[in-house]
PDB file of N, CA, C and O in Angstrom:
ATOM      1  N   MET A   1       0.838  -1.189   0.000  1.00  0.00           N
ATOM      2  CA  MET A   1       0.000   0.000   0.000  1.00  0.00           C
ATOM      3  C   MET A   1       0.879   1.248   0.000  1.00  0.00           C
ATOM      4  O   MET A   1       1.921   1.299   0.653  1.00  0.00           O
ATOM      5  N   GLU A   2       0.445   2.213  -0.724  1.00  0.00           N
ATOM      6  CA  GLU A   2       1.175   3.474  -0.832  1.00  0.00           C
ATOM      7  C   GLU A   2       1.122   4.241   0.488  1.00  0.00           C
ATOM      8  O   GLU A   2       0.052   4.420   1.069  1.00  0.00           O
ATOM      9  N   GLY A   3       2.278   4.686   0.950  1.00  0.00           N
ATOM     10  CA  GLY A   3       2.340   5.481   2.169  1.00  0.00           C
ATOM     11  C   GLY A   3       2.476   4.670   3.446  1.00  0.00           C
ATOM     12  O   GLY A   3       2.517   5.238   4.537  1.00  0.00           O
ATOM     13  N   PHE A   4       2.545   3.352   3.326  1.00  0.00           N
ATOM     14  CA  PHE A   4       2.678   2.494   4.498  1.00  0.00           C
ATOM     15  C   PHE A   4       3.830   1.517   4.310  1.00  0.00           C
ATOM     16  O   PHE A   4       4.218   1.205   3.184  1.00  0.00           O
ATOM     17  N   MET A   5       4.373   1.038   5.428  1.00  0.00           N
ATOM     18  CA  MET A   5       5.409   0.010   5.383  1.00  0.00           C
ATOM     19  C   MET A   5       5.011  -1.132   6.313  1.00  0.00           C
ATOM     20  O   MET A   5       4.201  -0.955   7.222  1.00  0.00           O
ATOM     21  N   THR A   6       5.580  -2.275   6.076  1.00  0.00           N
ATOM     22  CA  THR A   6       5.300  -3.449   6.899  1.00  0.00           C
ATOM     23  C   THR A   6       6.167  -3.409   8.157  1.00  0.00           C
ATOM     24  O   THR A   6       7.065  -2.576   8.276  1.00  0.00           O
ATOM     25  N   THR A   7       5.891  -4.305   9.080  1.00  0.00           N
ATOM     26  CA  THR A   7       6.708  -4.382  10.288  1.00  0.00           C
ATOM     27  C   THR A   7       8.149  -4.770   9.930  1.00  0.00           C
ATOM     28  O   THR A   7       9.093  -4.319  10.579  1.00  0.00           O
ATOM     29  N   LYS A   8       8.313  -5.593   8.913  1.00  0.00           N
ATOM     30  CA  LYS A   8       9.655  -5.986   8.488  1.00  0.00           C
ATOM     31  C   LYS A   8      10.427  -4.784   7.955  1.00  0.00           C
ATOM     32  O   LYS A   8      11.595  -4.593   8.293  1.00  0.00           O
ATOM     33  N   GLU A   9       9.776  -3.977   7.125  1.00  0.00           N
ATOM     34  CA  GLU A   9      10.424  -2.786   6.575  1.00  0.00           C
ATOM     35  C   GLU A   9      10.758  -1.783   7.679  1.00  0.00           C
ATOM     36  O   GLU A   9      11.831  -1.178   7.670  1.00  0.00           O
ATOM     37  N   ALA A  10       9.836  -1.609   8.628  1.00  0.00           N
ATOM     38  CA  ALA A  10      10.074  -0.695   9.748  1.00  0.00           C
ATOM     39  C   ALA A  10      11.225  -1.194  10.611  1.00  0.00           C
ATOM     40  O   ALA A  10      12.043  -0.400  11.075  1.00  0.00           O
ATOM     41  N   ALA A  11      11.292  -2.496  10.826  1.00  0.00           N
ATOM     42  CA  ALA A  11      12.363  -3.076  11.633  1.00  0.00           C
ATOM     43  C   ALA A  11      13.728  -2.803  10.995  1.00  0.00           C
ATOM     44  O   ALA A  11      14.687  -2.468  11.690  1.00  0.00           O
ATOM     45  N   GLU A  12      13.809  -2.946   9.689  1.00  0.00           N
ATOM     46  CA  GLU A  12      15.063  -2.676   8.986  1.00  0.00           C
ATOM     47  C   GLU A  12      15.414  -1.190   9.035  1.00  0.00           C
ATOM     48  O   GLU A  12      16.574  -0.826   9.230  1.00  0.00           O
ATOM     49  N   LYS A  13      14.409  -0.341   8.857  1.00  0.00           N
ATOM     50  CA  LYS A  13      14.609   1.111   8.858  1.00  0.00           C
ATOM     51  C   LYS A  13      15.076   1.608  10.228  1.00  0.00           C
ATOM     52  O   LYS A  13      15.961   2.460  10.312  1.00  0.00           O
ATOM     53  N   TRP A  14      14.486   1.078  11.294  1.00  0.00           N
ATOM     54  CA  TRP A  14      14.758   1.551  12.657  1.00  0.00           C
ATOM     55  C   TRP A  14      15.791   0.698  13.390  1.00  0.00           C
ATOM     56  O   TRP A  14      16.103   0.973  14.549  1.00  0.00           O
ATOM     57  N   ASN A  15      16.319  -0.321  12.739  1.00  0.00           N
ATOM     58  CA  ASN A  15      17.304  -1.222  13.343  1.00  0.00           C
ATOM     59  C   ASN A  15      16.751  -1.878  14.618  1.00  0.00           C
ATOM     60  O   ASN A  15      17.402  -1.885  15.663  1.00  0.00           O
ATOM     61  N   LEU A  16      15.548  -2.421  14.507  1.00  0.00           N
ATOM     62  CA  LEU A  16      14.894  -3.157  15.585  1.00  0.00           C
ATOM     63  C   LEU A  16      14.525  -4.530  15.058  1.00  0.00           C
ATOM     64  O   LEU A  16      14.609  -4.784  13.856  1.00  0.00           O
ATOM     65  N   SER A  17      14.114  -5.420  15.958  1.00  0.00           N
ATOM     66  CA  SER A  17      13.607  -6.713  15.505  1.00  0.00           C
ATOM     67  C   SER A  17      12.144  -6.542  15.083  1.00  0.00           C
ATOM     68  O   SER A  17      11.471  -5.600  15.499  1.00  0.00           O
ATOM     69  N   ILE A  18      11.678  -7.452  14.267  1.00  0.00           N
ATOM     70  CA  ILE A  18      10.283  -7.416  13.824  1.00  0.00           C
ATOM     71  C   ILE A  18       9.358  -7.517  15.026  1.00  0.00           C
ATOM     72  O   ILE A  18       8.341  -6.828  15.090  1.00  0.00           O
ATOM     73  N   ARG A  19       9.703  -8.362  15.967  1.00  0.00           N
ATOM     74  CA  ARG A  19       8.882  -8.553  17.172  1.00  0.00           C
ATOM     75  C   ARG A  19       8.793  -7.262  17.988  1.00  0.00           C
ATOM     76  O   ARG A  19       7.728  -6.940  18.514  1.00  0.00           O
ATOM     77  N   GLN A  20       9.888  -6.526  18.098  1.00  0.00           N
ATOM     78  CA  GLN A  20       9.859  -5.258  18.824  1.00  0.00           C
ATOM     79  C   GLN A  20       8.914  -4.273  18.146  1.00  0.00           C
ATOM     80  O   GLN A  20       8.153  -3.578  18.820  1.00  0.00           O
ATOM     81  N   VAL A  21       8.958  -4.211  16.826  1.00  0.00           N
ATOM     82  CA  VAL A  21       8.066  -3.318  16.082  1.00  0.00           C
ATOM     83  C   VAL A  21       6.612  -3.735  16.307  1.00  0.00           C
ATOM     84  O   VAL A  21       5.748  -2.883  16.510  1.00  0.00           O
ATOM     85  N   GLN A  22       6.339  -5.045  16.272  1.00  0.00           N
ATOM     86  CA  GLN A  22       4.985  -5.533  16.515  1.00  0.00           C
ATOM     87  C   GLN A  22       4.503  -5.132  17.903  1.00  0.00           C
ATOM     88  O   GLN A  22       3.354  -4.724  18.067  1.00  0.00           O
ATOM     89  N   ASN A  23       5.373  -5.246  18.901  1.00  0.00           N
ATOM     90  CA  ASN A  23       5.001  -4.864  20.264  1.00  0.00           C
ATOM     91  C   ASN A  23       4.724  -3.369  20.366  1.00  0.00           C
ATOM     92  O   ASN A  23       3.778  -2.962  21.040  1.00  0.00           O
ATOM     93  N   HIS A  24       5.533  -2.551  19.709  1.00  0.00           N
ATOM     94  CA  HIS A  24       5.295  -1.112  19.712  1.00  0.00           C
ATOM     95  C   HIS A  24       3.937  -0.797  19.080  1.00  0.00           C
ATOM     96  O   HIS A  24       3.209   0.068  19.566  1.00  0.00           O
ATOM     97  N   CYS A  25       3.603  -1.495  18.007  1.00  0.00           N
ATOM     98  CA  CYS A  25       2.303  -1.303  17.358  1.00  0.00           C
ATOM     99  C   CYS A  25       1.176  -1.701  18.304  1.00  0.00           C
ATOM    100  O   CYS A  25       0.205  -0.964  18.473  1.00  0.00           O
ATOM    101  N   LYS A  26       1.314  -2.853  18.910  1.00  0.00           N
ATOM    102  CA  LYS A  26       0.289  -3.381  19.812  1.00  0.00           C
ATOM    103  C   LYS A  26       0.046  -2.456  20.997  1.00  0.00           C
ATOM    104  O   LYS A  26      -1.094  -2.283  21.429  1.00  0.00           O
ATOM    105  N   LEU A  27       1.105  -1.864  21.520  1.00  0.00           N
ATOM    106  CA  LEU A  27       1.001  -1.009  22.699  1.00  0.00           C
ATOM    107  C   LEU A  27       0.718   0.454  22.363  1.00  0.00           C
ATOM    108  O   LEU A  27       0.678   1.302  23.255  1.00  0.00           O
ATOM    109  N   GLY A  28       0.521   0.749  21.075  1.00  0.00           N
ATOM    110  CA  GLY A  28       0.138   2.101  20.666  1.00  0.00           C
ATOM    111  C   GLY A  28       1.259   3.119  20.699  1.00  0.00           C
ATOM    112  O   GLY A  28       0.992   4.313  20.834  1.00  0.00           O
ATOM    113  N   ARG A  29       2.484   2.695  20.582  1.00  0.00           N
ATOM    114  CA  ARG A  29       3.622   3.609  20.636  1.00  0.00           C
ATOM    115  C   ARG A  29       3.959   4.223  19.280  1.00  0.00           C
ATOM    116  O   ARG A  29       4.803   5.115  19.197  1.00  0.00           O
ATOM    117  N   ILE A  30       3.303   3.752  18.215  1.00  0.00           N
ATOM    118  CA  ILE A  30       3.536   4.286  16.875  1.00  0.00           C
ATOM    119  C   ILE A  30       2.218   4.893  16.405  1.00  0.00           C
ATOM    120  O   ILE A  30       1.185   4.224  16.377  1.00  0.00           O
ATOM    121  N   LYS A  31       2.273   6.164  16.038  1.00  0.00           N
ATOM    122  CA  LYS A  31       1.059   6.869  15.617  1.00  0.00           C
ATOM    123  C   LYS A  31       0.667   6.504  14.180  1.00  0.00           C
ATOM    124  O   LYS A  31       1.524   6.376  13.306  1.00  0.00           O
ATOM    125  N   GLY A  32      -0.621   6.342  13.956  1.00  0.00           N
ATOM    126  CA  GLY A  32      -1.140   6.114  12.612  1.00  0.00           C
ATOM    127  C   GLY A  32      -1.117   4.677  12.129  1.00  0.00           C
ATOM    128  O   GLY A  32      -1.363   4.424  10.950  1.00  0.00           O
ATOM    129  N   VAL A  33      -0.831   3.740  13.001  1.00  0.00           N
ATOM    130  CA  VAL A  33      -0.762   2.329  12.618  1.00  0.00           C
ATOM    131  C   VAL A  33      -2.166   1.814  12.287  1.00  0.00           C
ATOM    132  O   VAL A  33      -3.137   2.126  12.976  1.00  0.00           O
ATOM    133  N   GLN A  34      -2.247   1.033  11.235  1.00  0.00           N
ATOM    134  CA  GLN A  34      -3.513   0.398  10.865  1.00  0.00           C
ATOM    135  C   GLN A  34      -3.313  -1.106  10.906  1.00  0.00           C
ATOM    136  O   GLN A  34      -2.275  -1.628  10.499  1.00  0.00           O
ATOM    137  N   ARG A  35      -4.327  -1.785  11.404  1.00  0.00           N
ATOM    138  CA  ARG A  35      -4.264  -3.238  11.489  1.00  0.00           C
ATOM    139  C   ARG A  35      -5.073  -3.837  10.346  1.00  0.00           C
ATOM    140  O   ARG A  35      -6.233  -3.479  10.143  1.00  0.00           O
ATOM    141  N   VAL A  36      -4.459  -4.745   9.606  1.00  0.00           N
ATOM    142  CA  VAL A  36      -5.136  -5.444   8.513  1.00  0.00           C
ATOM    143  C   VAL A  36      -4.988  -6.926   8.799  1.00  0.00           C
ATOM    144  O   VAL A  36      -3.928  -7.511   8.573  1.00  0.00           O
ATOM    145  N   GLY A  37      -6.052  -7.524   9.294  1.00  0.00           N
ATOM    146  CA  GLY A  37      -5.989  -8.924   9.694  1.00  0.00           C
ATOM    147  C   GLY A  37      -5.052  -9.066  10.879  1.00  0.00           C
ATOM    148  O   GLY A  37      -5.285  -8.485  11.939  1.00  0.00           O
ATOM    149  N   THR A  38      -3.998  -9.836  10.697  1.00  0.00           N
ATOM    150  CA  THR A  38      -3.019 -10.005  11.776  1.00  0.00           C
ATOM    151  C   THR A  38      -1.766  -9.162  11.528  1.00  0.00           C
ATOM    152  O   THR A  38      -0.791  -9.260  12.272  1.00  0.00           O
ATOM    153  N   ASN A  39      -1.796  -8.338  10.484  1.00  0.00           N
ATOM    154  CA  ASN A  39      -0.631  -7.521  10.122  1.00  0.00           C
ATOM    155  C   ASN A  39      -0.845  -6.062  10.488  1.00  0.00           C
ATOM    156  O   ASN A  39      -1.976  -5.587  10.585  1.00  0.00           O
ATOM    157  N   TYR A  40       0.262  -5.362  10.688  1.00  0.00           N
ATOM    158  CA  TYR A  40       0.225  -3.927  10.956  1.00  0.00           C
ATOM    159  C   TYR A  40       0.779  -3.182   9.756  1.00  0.00           C
ATOM    160  O   TYR A  40       1.760  -3.608   9.146  1.00  0.00           O
ATOM    161  N   LEU A  41       0.141  -2.063   9.419  1.00  0.00           N
ATOM    162  CA  LEU A  41       0.648  -1.167   8.392  1.00  0.00           C
ATOM    163  C   LEU A  41       1.064   0.117   9.092  1.00  0.00           C
ATOM    164  O   LEU A  41       0.263   0.750   9.779  1.00  0.00           O
ATOM    165  N   ILE A  42       2.321   0.495   8.911  1.00  0.00           N
ATOM    166  CA  ILE A  42       2.902   1.637   9.601  1.00  0.00           C
ATOM    167  C   ILE A  42       3.135   2.747   8.588  1.00  0.00           C
ATOM    168  O   ILE A  42       3.708   2.499   7.527  1.00  0.00           O
ATOM    169  N   PRO A  43       2.701   3.972   8.896  1.00  0.00           N
ATOM    170  CA  PRO A  43       2.943   5.078   7.960  1.00  0.00           C
ATOM    171  C   PRO A  43       4.445   5.244   7.700  1.00  0.00           C
ATOM    172  O   PRO A  43       5.261   5.112   8.612  1.00  0.00           O
ATOM    173  N   THR A  44       4.795   5.533   6.445  1.00  0.00           N
ATOM    174  CA  THR A  44       6.213   5.647   6.094  1.00  0.00           C
ATOM    175  C   THR A  44       6.888   6.817   6.798  1.00  0.00           C
ATOM    176  O   THR A  44       8.108   6.816   6.964  1.00  0.00           O
ATOM    177  N   ASP A  45       6.110   7.817   7.214  1.00  0.00           N
ATOM    178  CA  ASP A  45       6.696   8.968   7.898  1.00  0.00           C
ATOM    179  C   ASP A  45       6.650   8.844   9.426  1.00  0.00           C
ATOM    180  O   ASP A  45       6.931   9.810  10.136  1.00  0.00           O
ATOM    181  N   ALA A  46       6.298   7.659   9.927  1.00  0.00           N
ATOM    182  CA  ALA A  46       6.233   7.442  11.377  1.00  0.00           C
ATOM    183  C   ALA A  46       7.630   7.534  11.979  1.00  0.00           C
ATOM    184  O   ALA A  46       8.620   7.139  11.364  1.00  0.00           O
ATOM    185  N   LYS A  47       7.682   8.064  13.188  1.00  0.00           N
ATOM    186  CA  LYS A  47       8.954   8.190  13.893  1.00  0.00           C
ATOM    187  C   LYS A  47       9.251   6.915  14.670  1.00  0.00           C
ATOM    188  O   LYS A  47       8.340   6.219  15.118  1.00  0.00           O
ATOM    189  N   LYS A  48      10.536   6.621  14.822  1.00  0.00           N
ATOM    190  CA  LYS A  48      10.956   5.451  15.591  1.00  0.00           C
ATOM    191  C   LYS A  48      10.466   5.623  17.032  1.00  0.00           C
ATOM    192  O   LYS A  48      10.724   6.652  17.656  1.00  0.00           O
ATOM    193  N   PRO A  49       9.765   4.623  17.556  1.00  0.00           N
ATOM    194  CA  PRO A  49       9.262   4.739  18.922  1.00  0.00           C
ATOM    195  C   PRO A  49      10.385   4.674  19.944  1.00  0.00           C
ATOM    196  O   PRO A  49      11.398   4.005  19.743  1.00  0.00           O
ATOM    197  N   THR A  50      10.182   5.373  21.028  1.00  0.00           N
ATOM    198  CA  THR A  50      11.157   5.319  22.111  1.00  0.00           C
ATOM    199  C   THR A  50      10.588   4.446  23.213  1.00  0.00           C
ATOM    200  O   THR A  50       9.388   4.468  23.486  1.00  0.00           O
ATOM    201  N   TYR A  51      11.447   3.696  23.827  1.00  0.00           N
ATOM    202  CA  TYR A  51      11.040   2.812  24.906  1.00  0.00           C
ATOM    203  C   TYR A  51      11.810   3.229  26.140  1.00  0.00           C
ATOM    204  O   TYR A  51      13.040   3.259  26.139  1.00  0.00           O
ATOM    205  N   VAL A  52      11.083   3.549  27.180  1.00  0.00           N
ATOM    206  CA  VAL A  52      11.722   3.956  28.424  1.00  0.00           C
ATOM    207  C   VAL A  52      11.371   2.934  29.487  1.00  0.00           C
ATOM    208  O   VAL A  52      10.202   2.715  29.804  1.00  0.00           O
ATOM    209  N   TYR A  53      12.400   2.319  30.028  1.00  0.00           N
ATOM    210  CA  TYR A  53      12.203   1.349  31.087  1.00  0.00           C
ATOM    211  C   TYR A  53      12.456   2.055  32.405  1.00  0.00           C
ATOM    212  O   TYR A  53      13.544   2.584  32.635  1.00  0.00           O
ATOM    213  N   ILE A  54      11.465   2.063  33.260  1.00  0.00           N
ATOM    214  CA  ILE A  54      11.602   2.724  34.551  1.00  0.00           C
ATOM    215  C   ILE A  54      11.943   1.680  35.587  1.00  0.00           C
ATOM    216  O   ILE A  54      11.182   0.745  35.835  1.00  0.00           O
ATOM    217  N   TYR A  55      13.105   1.859  36.185  1.00  0.00           N
ATOM    218  CA  TYR A  55      13.587   0.925  37.187  1.00  0.00           C
ATOM    219  C   TYR A  55      13.510   1.606  38.538  1.00  0.00           C
ATOM    220  O   TYR A  55      14.066   2.685  38.738  1.00  0.00           O
ATOM    221  N   GLU A  56      12.825   0.973  39.450  1.00  0.00           N
ATOM    222  CA  GLU A  56      12.706   1.540  40.775  1.00  0.00           C
ATOM    223  C   GLU A  56      13.647   0.793  41.705  1.00  0.00           C
ATOM    224  O   GLU A  56      13.525  -0.418  41.889  1.00  0.00           O
ATOM    225  N   ASN A  57      14.561   1.506  42.272  1.00  0.00           N
ATOM    226  CA  ASN A  57      15.548   0.939  43.174  1.00  0.00           C
ATOM    227  C   ASN A  57      14.867   0.547  44.495  1.00  0.00           C
ATOM    228  O   ASN A  57      13.952   1.238  44.944  1.00  0.00           O
ATOM    229  N   GLU A  58      15.295  -0.530  45.103  1.00  0.00           N
ATOM    230  CA  GLU A  58      14.698  -0.983  46.359  1.00  0.00           C
ATOM    231  C   GLU A  58      14.787   0.067  47.443  1.00  0.00           C
ATOM    232  O   GLU A  58      13.861   0.215  48.241  1.00  0.00           O
ATOM    233  N   SER A  59      15.890   0.799  47.484  1.00  0.00           N
ATOM    234  CA  SER A  59      16.088   1.776  48.549  1.00  0.00           C
ATOM    235  C   SER A  59      15.153   2.981  48.415  1.00  0.00           C
ATOM    236  O   SER A  59      14.914   3.683  49.398  1.00  0.00           O
ATOM    237  N   THR A  60      14.613   3.234  47.199  1.00  0.00           N
ATOM    238  CA  THR A  60      13.711   4.364  47.007  1.00  0.00           C
ATOM    239  C   THR A  60      12.253   3.970  47.086  1.00  0.00           C
ATOM    240  O   THR A  60      11.384   4.837  47.182  1.00  0.00           O
ATOM    241  N   SER A  61      11.968   2.690  47.046  1.00  0.00           N
ATOM    242  CA  SER A  61      10.574   2.256  47.099  1.00  0.00           C
ATOM    243  C   SER A  61      10.109   2.130  48.547  1.00  0.00           C
ATOM    244  O   SER A  61      10.891   1.883  49.465  1.00  0.00           O
ATOM    245  N   GLU A  62       8.807   2.310  48.704  1.00  0.00           N
ATOM    246  CA  GLU A  62       8.248   2.183  50.055  1.00  0.00           C
ATOM    247  C   GLU A  62       8.200   0.726  50.455  1.00  0.00           C
ATOM    248  O   GLU A  62       7.972  -0.158  49.629  1.00  0.00           O
ATOM    249  N   LYS A  63       8.416   0.493  51.729  1.00  0.00           N
ATOM    250  CA  LYS A  63       8.416  -0.893  52.225  1.00  0.00           C
ATOM    251  C   LYS A  63       7.253  -1.105  53.151  1.00  0.00           C
ATOM    252  O   LYS A  63       7.074  -2.204  53.675  1.00  0.00           O
TER     253      LYS A  63
END
């Protein structure tokens, strides 16, 4: 489809695994994604999603 790329194409473009791209799509981290059956179509102008892992240190958490 014109204006969209597959998860494989996005993975190559963003240097991620296909599974990571699928997870970003599933969790809504990529804007404009369309689902067609079991596949995702990602807009060609979509930005690479950022993933922030928040680690809470034991000493800062309430006990």
